[in-house]
C-alpha positions as semicolon CSV with decimal commas, in nm:
position;residue;x (nm);y (nm);z (nm)
1;X;1,906;0,909;-4,037
2;X;1,941;0,756;-4,380
3;X;1,691;0,780;-4,661
4;X;1,642;0,401;-4,645
5;X;1,532;0,426;-4,281
6;X;1,274;0,688;-4,374
7;X;1,154;0,471;-4,663
8;X;1,093;0,168;-4,444
9;X;0,939;0,379;-4,168
10;X;0,694;0,562;-4,392
11;X;0,574;0,240;-4,552
12;X;0,448;0,135;-4,206
13;X;0,286;0,467;-4,113
14;X;0,037;0,517;-4,395
15;X;-0,295;0,519;-4,200
16;X;-0,158;0,723;-3,909
17;X;0,023;0,966;-4,136
18;X;-0,275;1,017;-4,366
19;X;-0,509;1,098;-4,079
20;X;-0,283;1,313;-3,863
21;X;0,024;1,415;-4,066
22;X;-0,117;1,467;-4,414
23;X;-0,337;1,769;-4,324
24;X;-0,032;1,946;-4,185
25;X;0,187;1,865;-4,486
26;X;-0,086;1,972;-4,726
27;X;-0,136;2,303;-4,545
28;X;0,229;2,397;-4,595
29;X;0,227;2,258;-4,950
30;X;-0,064;2,482;-5,046
31;X;0,118;2,779;-4,893
32;X;0,426;2,695;-5,101
33;X;0,220;2,672;-5,421
34;X;0,047;3,000;-5,340
35;X;0,378;3,176;-5,282
36;X;0,531;3,029;-5,597
37;X;0,273;3,195;-5,825
38;X;0,348;2,962;-6,116
39;X;0,211;3,018;-6,467
40;X;-0,091;2,829;-6,593
41;X;-0,002;2,473;-6,698
42;X;0,340;2,477;-6,530
43;X;0,538;2,152;-6,517
44;X;0,592;2,074;-6,148
45;X;0,812;1,813;-5,977
46;X;0,728;1,707;-5,619
47;X;1,036;1,549;-5,459
48;X;0,980;1,324;-5,155
49;X;0,612;1,361;-5,238
50;X;0,476;1,121;-4,978
51;X;0,110;1,059;-5,056
52;X;0,086;1,376;-5,263
53;X;0,053;1,660;-5,014
54;X;0,183;1,901;-5,278
55;X;0,123;1,697;-5,593
56;X;-0,254;1,678;-5,542
57;X;-0,318;2,050;-5,488
58;X;-0,077;2,120;-5,776
59;X;-0,285;1,894;-6,000
60;X;-0,599;2,071;-5,876
61;X;-0,449;2,395;-6,008
62;X;-0,404;2,237;-6,351
63;X;-0,027;2,196;-6,336
64;X;0,148;1,903;-6,504
65;X;0,272;1,709;-6,200
66;X;0,543;1,449;-6,145
67;X;0,560;1,304;-5,792
68;X;0,852;1,091;-5,668
69;X;0,930;0,920;-5,338
70;X;1,131;0,619;-5,218
71;X;0,833;0,474;-5,029
72;X;0,627;0,240;-5,252
73;X;0,336;0,261;-5,008
74;X;0,329;0,639;-5,019
75;X;0,348;0,641;-5,399
76;X;0,060;0,393;-5,423
77;X;-0,153;0,626;-5,212
78;X;-0,041;0,932;-5,410
79;X;-0,143;0,753;-5,728
80;X;-0,492;0,688;-5,587
81;X;-0,532;1,050;-5,483
82;X;-0,413;1,183;-5,819
83;X;-0,645;0,964;-6,028
84;X;-0,920;1,230;-6,071
85;X;-0,674;1,460;-6,248
86;X;-0,487;1,452;-6,578
87;X;-0,127;1,513;-6,676
88;X;0,048;1,352;-6,380
89;X;0,275;1,063;-6,284
90;X;0,383;0,915;-5,951
91;X;0,695;0,698;-5,933
92;X;0,928;0,535;-5,684
93;X;1,254;0,725;-5,736
94;X;1,561;0,832;-5,543
95;X;1,578;1,209;-5,487
96;X;1,957;1,182;-5,507
97;X;1,937;1,048;-5,864
98;X;1,638;1,200;-6,042
99;X;1,558;1,012;-6,361
100;X;1,475;1,324;-6,559
101;X;1,671;1,527;-6,811
102;X;1,805;1,876;-6,758
103;X;1,561;2,170;-6,769
104;X;1,243;1,957;-6,778
105;X;1,037;2,143;-6,516
106;X;0,916;2,493;-6,442
107;X;0,940;2,427;-6,068
108;X;1,058;2,165;-5,821
109;X;0,933;2,142;-5,462
110;X;1,026;1,934;-5,158
111;X;0,803;1,964;-4,851
112;X;0,959;1,817;-4,533
113;X;1,175;1,601;-4,757
114;X;1,528;1,650;-4,890
115;X;1,627;1,876;-4,601
116;X;1,631;1,567;-4,379
117;X;1,902;1,397;-4,587
118;X;2,194;1,528;-4,382
119;X;2,509;1,515;-4,599
120;X;2,291;1,419;-4,896
121;X;2,084;1,739;-4,883
122;X;2,318;1,937;-5,110
123;X;2,315;1,657;-5,369
124;X;1,935;1,640;-5,364
125;X;1,904;2,016;-5,403
126;X;2,156;2,008;-5,688
127;X;1,942;1,746;-5,862
128;X;1,632;1,963;-5,819
129;X;1,814;2,261;-5,971
130;X;1,941;2,048;-6,259
131;X;1,595;1,941;-6,373
132;X;1,442;2,292;-6,353
133;X;1,470;2,518;-6,656
134;X;1,668;2,844;-6,635
135;X;1,448;3,106;-6,475
136;X;1,238;2,836;-6,305
137;X;1,168;2,792;-5,935
138;X;1,302;2,565;-5,660
139;X;1,118;2,563;-5,327
140;X;1,170;2,371;-5,003
141;X;0,970;2,359;-4,681
142;X;1,117;2,278;-4,341
143;X;0,988;2,284;-3,986
144;X;1,056;2,608;-3,799
145;X;1,176;2,420;-3,488
146;X;1,397;2,110;-3,445
147;X;1,107;1,932;-3,275
148;X;0,911;1,921;-3,600
149;X;0,537;1,859;-3,578
150;X;0,376;1,983;-3,252
151;X;0,236;1,641;-3,165
152;X;0,591;1,547;-3,063
153;X;0,562;1,790;-2,770
154;X;0,359;1,558;-2,540
155;X;0,597;1,272;-2,621
156;X;0,901;1,484;-2,535
157;X;0,749;1,591;-2,204
158;X;0,643;1,237;-2,110
159;X;0,987;1,091;-2,188
160;X;1,159;1,358;-1,980
161;X;0,917;1,304;-1,691
162;X;0,986;0,931;-1,705
163;X;1,338;1,029;-1,597
164;X;1,490;0,688;-1,665
165;X;1,865;0,678;-1,738
166;X;1,817;0,376;-1,963
167;X;1,567;0,571;-2,173
168;X;1,750;0,903;-2,163
169;X;1,621;1,253;-2,229
170;X;1,419;1,333;-2,536
171;X;1,621;1,430;-2,842
172;X;1,463;1,638;-3,116
173;X;1,404;1,417;-3,423
174;X;1,543;1,669;-3,672
175;X;1,913;1,623;-3,608
176;X;1,996;1,798;-3,937
177;X;1,770;2,095;-3,861
178;X;1,843;2,418;-4,051
179;X;1,742;2,765;-3,937
180;X;1,575;2,995;-4,188
181;X;1,899;3,177;-4,292
182;X;2,069;2,838;-4,333
183;X;1,787;2,723;-4,560
184;X;1,838;3,028;-4,778
185;X;2,212;2,964;-4,784
186;X;2,157;2,599;-4,882
187;X;1,979;2,708;-5,199
188;X;2,231;2,982;-5,272
189;X;2,511;2,727;-5,234
190;X;2,368;2,511;-5,515
191;X;2,357;2,806;-5,754
192;X;2,012;2,954;-5,700
193;X;1,949;3,329;-5,705
194;X;1,678;3,566;-5,579
195;X;1,635;3,354;-5,267
196;X;1,348;3,453;-5,039
197;X;1,166;3,287;-4,753
198;X;0,855;3,316;-4,539
199;X;0,716;3,156;-4,224
200;X;0,373;2,993;-4,215
201;X;0,164;2,863;-3,925
202;X;-0,126;2,622;-3,897
203;X;-0,335;2,470;-3,619
204;X;-0,417;2,100;-3,650
205;X;-0,608;1,840;-3,454
206;X;-0,442;1,562;-3,256
207;X;-0,593;1,237;-3,123
208;X;-0,761;1,249;-2,784
209;X;-0,556;1,158;-2,478
210;X;-0,681;0,799;-2,448
211;X;-0,602;0,705;-2,808
212;X;-0,306;0,938;-2,874
213;X;-0,038;0,673;-2,819
214;X;-0,214;0,400;-3,015
215;X;-0,300;0,617;-3,315
216;X;0,041;0,782;-3,350
217;X;0,258;0,490;-3,237
218;X;0,369;0,402;-3,595
219;X;0,500;0,756;-3,639
220;X;0,670;0,779;-3,299
221;X;0,847;0,445;-3,350
222;X;1,118;0,628;-3,544
223;X;1,231;0,787;-3,212
224;X;1,475;0,568;-3,013
225;X;1,376;0,724;-2,678
226;X;1,010;0,650;-2,749
227;X;1,086;0,286;-2,829
228;X;1,299;0,258;-2,516
229;X;1,027;0,412;-2,297
230;X;0,762;0,172;-2,430
231;X;0,991;-0,127;-2,376
232;X;1,116;-0,024;-2,031
233;X;0,799;0,098;-1,856
234;X;0,516;0,108;-2,107
235;X;0,227;0,145;-1,860
236;X;0,383;0,436;-1,673
237;X;0,490;0,601;-1,994
238;X;0,138;0,572;-2,135
239;X;-0,005;0,731;-1,819
240;X;0,240;1,020;-1,840
241;X;0,164;1,064;-2,208
242;X;-0,210;1,083;-2,138
243;X;-0,143;1,357;-1,882
244;X;0,070;1,552;-2,129
245;X;-0,189;1,526;-2,406
246;X;-0,452;1,657;-2,168
247;X;-0,221;1,952;-2,097
248;X;-0,195;2,026;-2,468
249;X;-0,572;1,997;-2,503
250;X;-0,596;2,274;-2,243
251;X;-0,429;2,511;-2,487
252;X;-0,055;2,459;-2,446
253;X;0,006;2,308;-2,790
254;X;0,149;2,581;-3,016
255;X;0,065;2,611;-3,385
256;X;0,269;2,410;-3,631
257;X;0,526;2,641;-3,788
258;X;0,715;2,593;-4,111
259;X;0,964;2,790;-4,316
260;X;0,920;2,806;-4,694
261;X;1,210;2,906;-4,916
262;X;1,174;3,006;-5,281
263;X;1,468;3,050;-5,521
264;X;1,523;3,095;-5,891
265;X;1,743;2,887;-6,117
266;X;1,978;3,132;-6,294
267;X;1,879;3,229;-6,646
268;X;2,234;3,203;-6,774
């Protein structure tokens, strides 16, 4: 999936993402900031910032924050959320071509962002390293499973139960998924040292069964099998999805799990 596709998709998902996705992203962002242990007043760059899941808690901590994303809608919302704080900016910018000079930041983060760029991931990581001062920190967060957020589980089960050859079987959305050792290697490969990682979990609410499809439809629209299921047999698919959400409400939905990697930009 290209960055442009994500940009257009996220511009249409703002209300759904803010209500159901943002709490999850912010949970892992806060864990990344906690693990980073940055000095007071650190200059922080949030790459693929969305609506500020990391930028806002970084600003709360008194860091000087720069947030960038390719989605104008997300940046507008990040700007609104950052307004109570000082020393920040939020701009539409390409993560593959950061408009900052070398060594400008003490740390650069990307939470569920540049690791989805496929062949462009190495370039984005290289740009993050470039703008961080020697001895500074680069940190990325990725899902711990290819499925991504747990609310995709009922959708996957419903699509597979639909069992329609024209729809096909569910395919995990993270086609460029990296395991934890691969994440560490990705940062080592762009010149980082002292690479370490940790796994973090969180439990988050999902919509109730009757409104699940309607509330999360803008997010699920990025999945071709979901779109095909809605177009081919929408009523049956909705019924199956309600059943699967009720199953998850009975305790089968696992916690959201993410991997956080921290690495240092070499001092020399």
